[in-house]
C-alpha positions as CSV (number, residue, x, y, z in Angstrom):
1,M,-39.3,27.5,-21.9
2,K,-37.3,30.3,-20.2
3,P,-40.0,31.1,-17.6
4,L,-40.2,27.4,-16.8
5,L,-36.4,27.3,-16.2
6,R,-36.6,30.4,-14.0
7,N,-39.2,28.6,-11.9
8,L,-37.3,25.3,-11.8
9,T,-33.8,26.8,-11.0
10,P,-34.6,27.9,-7.3
11,K,-36.2,24.5,-6.7
12,I,-33.1,22.6,-8.1
13,I,-30.7,24.8,-6.1
14,F,-32.8,24.4,-2.9
15,I,-33.1,20.6,-3.2
16,T,-29.4,20.2,-4.0
17,A,-28.4,22.2,-1.0
18,A,-30.9,20.3,1.3
19,L,-29.4,17.0,0.1
20,L,-25.9,18.3,0.7
21,S,-26.8,19.2,4.3
22,L,-27.5,15.4,4.9
23,L,-23.9,14.5,4.2
24,P,-21.9,13.3,7.3
25,F,-19.1,15.9,6.8
26,I,-21.6,18.8,6.8
27,S,-21.9,20.0,10.5
28,P,-25.1,21.7,11.8
29,A,-23.3,25.0,11.8
30,I,-22.4,24.7,8.1
31,A,-25.9,23.5,7.3
32,L,-27.4,26.6,9.0
33,S,-24.9,28.8,7.1
34,M,-25.8,27.2,3.8
35,G,-29.5,28.0,4.5
36,L,-28.8,31.6,5.5
37,I,-26.7,32.2,2.4
38,L,-29.4,30.7,0.2
39,A,-32.1,32.8,1.8
40,Q,-30.4,35.9,0.6
41,L,-29.8,34.7,-2.9
42,I,-33.1,33.0,-4.0
43,Q,-36.7,33.2,-3.1
44,H,-37.7,30.2,-1.0
45,P,-39.5,27.8,-3.3
46,Y,-41.1,25.7,-0.5
47,A,-41.6,28.2,2.3
48,A,-44.9,26.8,3.8
49,A,-43.8,23.1,3.5
50,S,-40.4,23.9,4.9
51,Q,-41.9,25.4,8.1
52,K,-44.0,22.2,8.7
53,A,-41.1,19.9,7.9
54,T,-38.9,21.7,10.3
55,H,-41.1,21.0,13.3
56,L,-41.5,17.3,12.4
57,L,-37.8,16.8,11.6
58,L,-36.7,18.3,14.8
59,K,-38.9,15.9,16.8
60,I,-37.8,12.9,14.9
61,S,-34.1,13.9,15.3
62,V,-34.4,14.5,19.0
63,I,-36.1,11.1,19.5
64,G,-33.3,9.5,17.4
65,L,-30.6,11.1,19.6
66,G,-32.2,9.4,22.6
67,F,-30.9,6.0,21.2
68,G,-27.4,7.3,21.9
69,M,-28.0,7.9,25.6
70,N,-28.1,5.8,28.8
71,I,-30.9,6.3,31.4
72,F,-28.5,6.6,34.4
73,S,-26.3,9.3,32.9
74,T,-29.4,11.1,31.6
75,I,-30.9,11.2,35.1
76,E,-27.7,12.5,36.5
77,A,-27.5,15.2,33.8
78,G,-31.2,16.2,34.5
79,K,-30.5,16.5,38.3
80,E,-27.5,18.8,37.6
81,G,-29.6,21.2,35.5
82,I,-32.8,21.4,37.5
83,V,-31.8,24.3,39.8
84,F,-30.4,26.3,36.9
85,T,-33.6,25.6,34.9
86,V,-36.1,26.8,37.5
87,I,-34.1,30.0,38.4
88,S,-33.4,30.9,34.8
89,I,-37.0,30.4,33.6
90,F,-38.5,32.6,36.2
91,G,-35.6,35.2,35.9
92,V,-36.0,35.5,32.1
93,L,-39.8,35.8,32.2
94,T,-39.6,38.5,34.8
95,L,-36.8,40.4,33.0
96,G,-38.6,40.0,29.7
97,Y,-41.7,41.6,31.1
98,L,-39.8,44.6,32.5
99,I,-37.7,45.1,29.3
100,G,-40.7,44.8,27.1
101,K,-42.6,47.3,29.2
102,S,-39.7,49.8,29.2
103,L,-39.3,49.5,25.4
104,K,-43.1,49.8,24.9
105,I,-43.3,46.6,22.9
106,D,-46.7,45.0,22.4
107,F,-47.4,42.8,25.4
108,K,-48.2,39.6,23.6
109,T,-45.1,40.0,21.3
110,S,-42.9,40.7,24.4
111,S,-44.4,37.7,26.3
112,L,-43.7,35.4,23.3
113,I,-40.1,36.5,23.0
114,S,-39.6,36.1,26.8
115,A,-41.2,32.6,26.8
116,G,-39.1,31.6,23.7
117,T,-35.9,32.8,25.5
118,A,-36.8,31.2,28.8
119,I,-38.1,27.8,27.7
120,C,-37.4,26.4,24.2
121,G,-37.5,29.0,21.4
122,G,-39.9,28.4,18.5
123,S,-41.6,25.4,20.3
124,A,-42.6,27.6,23.2
125,I,-43.9,30.4,20.9
126,A,-45.9,27.9,18.8
127,A,-47.4,26.4,22.0
128,L,-48.2,29.6,23.7
129,S,-49.5,31.7,20.7
130,P,-53.0,30.1,20.5
131,V,-53.3,30.2,24.3
132,M,-52.5,33.9,24.3
133,K,-54.6,34.6,21.2
134,A,-51.6,36.1,19.4
135,N,-52.0,37.3,15.8
136,E,-49.8,36.3,12.9
137,K,-47.7,39.5,13.1
138,Q,-46.9,39.0,16.8
139,I,-46.0,35.3,16.2
140,S,-43.8,36.1,13.2
141,V,-41.9,38.9,15.0
142,A,-41.3,36.6,18.1
143,L,-40.2,33.7,15.9
144,G,-37.9,35.9,13.8
145,T,-36.2,37.4,16.9
146,V,-35.6,33.9,18.4
147,F,-34.4,32.4,15.1
148,I,-31.9,35.2,14.4
149,L,-30.4,34.8,17.9
150,N,-30.4,31.0,17.6
151,S,-28.4,31.3,14.4
152,I,-25.8,33.5,16.0
153,A,-25.6,31.2,19.1
154,L,-25.0,28.1,17.1
155,L,-22.0,29.7,15.4
156,V,-20.4,31.5,18.4
157,F,-21.1,29.3,21.4
158,P,-18.6,26.5,20.6
159,A,-15.9,29.1,19.9
160,I,-16.5,30.8,23.3
161,G,-16.6,27.4,25.0
162,H,-13.2,26.4,23.7
163,L,-11.8,29.9,24.4
164,L,-12.9,29.6,28.1
165,Q,-11.8,25.9,28.2
166,L,-15.2,24.8,29.4
167,S,-15.6,21.1,30.2
168,Q,-18.1,19.0,28.3
169,S,-20.6,19.1,31.2
170,Q,-20.2,22.8,31.7
171,F,-20.7,23.6,28.0
172,G,-23.7,21.2,27.7
173,L,-25.4,22.9,30.6
174,W,-24.6,26.4,29.3
175,C,-26.1,25.6,25.9
176,A,-29.3,24.2,27.3
177,I,-29.9,27.2,29.5
178,S,-28.7,30.0,27.1
179,I,-29.6,28.9,23.6
180,H,-33.3,29.2,22.6
181,D,-34.2,26.4,20.3
182,T,-33.6,22.7,20.8
183,S,-32.2,22.4,17.3
184,S,-29.5,25.0,17.9
185,V,-28.7,23.6,21.4
186,V,-28.2,20.1,20.0
187,G,-26.2,21.5,17.0
188,A,-23.8,23.6,19.2
189,A,-23.4,20.8,21.7
190,S,-22.8,18.1,19.1
191,K,-19.9,20.2,17.7
192,Y,-18.4,20.3,21.2
193,G,-18.5,16.6,22.1
194,E,-20.7,13.6,22.9
195,Q,-21.0,14.3,26.7
196,A,-21.9,17.9,26.0
197,L,-24.6,16.7,23.6
198,Q,-26.1,14.3,26.1
199,I,-26.3,16.9,28.9
200,A,-27.5,19.6,26.6
201,T,-30.3,17.5,25.1
202,T,-31.5,16.2,28.4
203,V,-31.6,19.5,30.2
204,K,-33.1,21.3,27.2
205,L,-36.0,18.8,27.0
206,A,-36.5,19.1,30.7
207,R,-36.9,22.8,30.2
208,A,-39.4,22.2,27.3
209,L,-41.7,20.5,29.8
210,W,-42.2,23.9,31.4
211,I,-44.4,24.8,28.3
212,I,-47.2,23.0,30.2
213,P,-47.3,25.1,33.4
214,V,-46.5,28.3,31.6
215,S,-49.3,27.6,29.1
216,L,-51.7,26.9,32.0
217,A,-50.8,30.2,33.6
218,A,-51.2,32.0,30.3
219,S,-54.7,30.3,29.7
220,Y,-55.8,31.7,33.1
221,F,-54.4,35.2,32.4
222,F,-55.8,35.4,28.9
223,K,-59.0,33.5,29.7
224,T,-58.6,30.9,26.9
225,D,-59.6,27.3,26.7
226,K,-57.1,24.9,28.4
227,T,-57.7,22.4,25.5
228,K,-55.6,24.7,23.3
229,I,-52.5,23.9,25.3
230,Q,-50.0,21.8,23.3
231,A,-48.0,19.4,25.4
232,P,-44.6,18.4,24.0
233,Y,-45.5,14.6,23.7
234,F,-42.4,13.8,21.6
235,I,-40.3,14.1,24.9
236,L,-42.0,10.9,26.1
237,L,-40.7,9.1,22.9
238,F,-37.3,10.5,23.6
239,I,-37.3,9.0,27.1
240,L,-38.6,5.6,25.6
241,A,-35.6,5.7,23.1
242,I,-33.2,6.1,26.0
243,L,-34.8,3.2,27.9
244,A,-34.7,1.0,24.8
245,N,-31.0,1.8,24.3
246,T,-30.3,1.0,28.0
247,Y,-32.3,-2.2,28.4
248,I,-33.0,-3.7,24.9
249,P,-29.9,-5.4,23.3
250,F,-31.4,-5.1,19.7
251,A,-32.0,-1.4,20.1
252,A,-28.5,-0.9,21.5
253,K,-27.0,-2.6,18.4
254,A,-29.0,-0.4,16.0
255,A,-28.4,2.8,18.1
256,P,-25.2,4.1,16.3
257,Y,-27.1,4.0,13.0
258,L,-30.2,5.7,14.5
259,V,-28.0,8.4,16.1
260,E,-26.3,9.1,12.8
261,F,-29.6,9.4,11.1
262,A,-30.8,11.8,13.8
263,K,-27.7,14.0,13.4
264,A,-28.3,14.1,9.6
265,G,-31.9,15.1,10.3
266,L,-30.8,17.8,12.7
267,S,-28.5,19.3,10.0
268,L,-31.3,19.3,7.5
269,T,-33.6,21.0,10.2
270,L,-31.0,23.8,10.7
271,F,-30.6,24.2,6.9
272,L,-34.4,24.7,6.7
273,I,-34.4,27.2,9.5
274,G,-31.6,29.2,7.9
275,S,-33.3,29.1,4.5
276,G,-36.3,30.9,6.0
277,L,-34.2,33.8,7.4
278,S,-34.1,36.2,4.4
279,F,-33.2,39.8,4.8
280,K,-36.9,40.6,4.3
281,T,-37.7,38.4,7.3
282,L,-35.0,40.1,9.4
283,K,-36.3,43.5,8.4
284,S,-39.9,42.6,9.4
285,V,-38.8,41.9,13.0
286,G,-38.2,45.5,13.9
287,I,-35.6,47.0,16.1
288,T,-37.3,47.1,19.6
289,P,-38.3,43.3,19.7
290,L,-34.7,42.5,18.6
291,I,-33.3,44.7,21.4
292,Q,-35.5,42.9,23.9
293,G,-34.5,39.5,22.6
294,T,-30.8,40.3,22.4
295,T,-30.7,41.9,25.9
296,L,-32.5,38.9,27.5
297,W,-30.2,36.5,25.6
298,I,-27.0,38.3,26.6
299,L,-28.1,38.5,30.3
300,I,-29.1,34.9,30.6
301,S,-25.9,33.8,28.7
302,I,-23.6,35.7,31.0
303,A,-25.5,35.0,34.2
304,S,-25.7,31.3,33.6
305,L,-22.1,31.0,32.5
306,C,-20.9,32.7,35.7
307,A,-23.2,30.5,37.8
308,I,-22.0,27.3,36.0
309,L,-18.3,28.3,36.4
310,A,-18.8,29.1,40.1
311,L,-20.9,26.1,41.1
312,T,-19.8,23.2,38.9
313,S,-16.5,21.4,38.7
314,T,-14.6,20.6,35.5
C-alpha cells in the first residue's frame, strides 16, 4: 500500500497544481512559478506527456487570443514591428555565431540557441533541429537555455516596463523582440495590458514565420531534405480567428469567452514549462551555452529597448 501511495502522491500534487493554474486569478507568472517550485520538490510524473501537451496547448491558446483582436489594429501593429524584426533577427544570428565560436560551443548547439533567441524560442529549435540533424543532447541544451531565460524574462520584464514607464505599444514591441518563446511573450504582455498583449502577439507571430526562410537556409547548409522543414501552420488559424472576430457577429459575441479560455490555457502551458525545469535540467545545460544565451538575450534586450525608446512615441 505504501509504495502505491508514494507513486500516487506526486501525480495528485501535480494534477492539483495544474488545475489551480487554470483559475482566473492565477496569472501566467504565478503559474510558471508554481511549476518551477514543483519541479524542485517532486519528480515529474508526466514528463513525456507534458512536453507534447505544451506544444499543443500553446498553439490552441494563441489561436484563441486571435478572437480578441481586430484585423486593422493587428496590421498596424505588424507594420510597426517589421523593421525591428528583420534587423534583430539577422543581428542575433550573427552575434550568436561569433559568441558561440569564441566560447568554443558545439556549432549545432550554438546555432540552435541563436535561432531560438532570434526567432521564437522552443518552436524555432524544434523546427530547425531535424533540418540541422541535431542530436538529443544538442536539442536539450538549447531548449534548457532558452526556457531558463524565458522564465526569468516573464518575471522581470513587466517590472522593468513599469519602472521605465513604457507605454503599452512600447512594452508589447519590446516583449516580442526580446523574449524567446511565444508563451512567455504573451504571458508578460498580458500582465502589462490588453494593447501590449495584441502588439506583442502579432509581432511575435510575424517573427515566427521566419522559421521558414531560416530552415530553408539551414537545409541548404546542412544538406538535408527540405520536406523536414516544419512551417508554423497554426499562425494561419490565428489570422482566421482575427478575421472572424472582425467580420462575423457570432464570433465577436463568443470572443470574450474564447479569449478567457485561451488565457487559462496559456497559464497551464507556462505551468507545464516550469514543471520541466528541475535543478537536474538546469545543471545539464552547462555553463558556456548559458553564457552564450544570456549574453545574446541581454544584448538584444538592451539594444531593442534603446531603439524602441528612440524611434517610437508613447
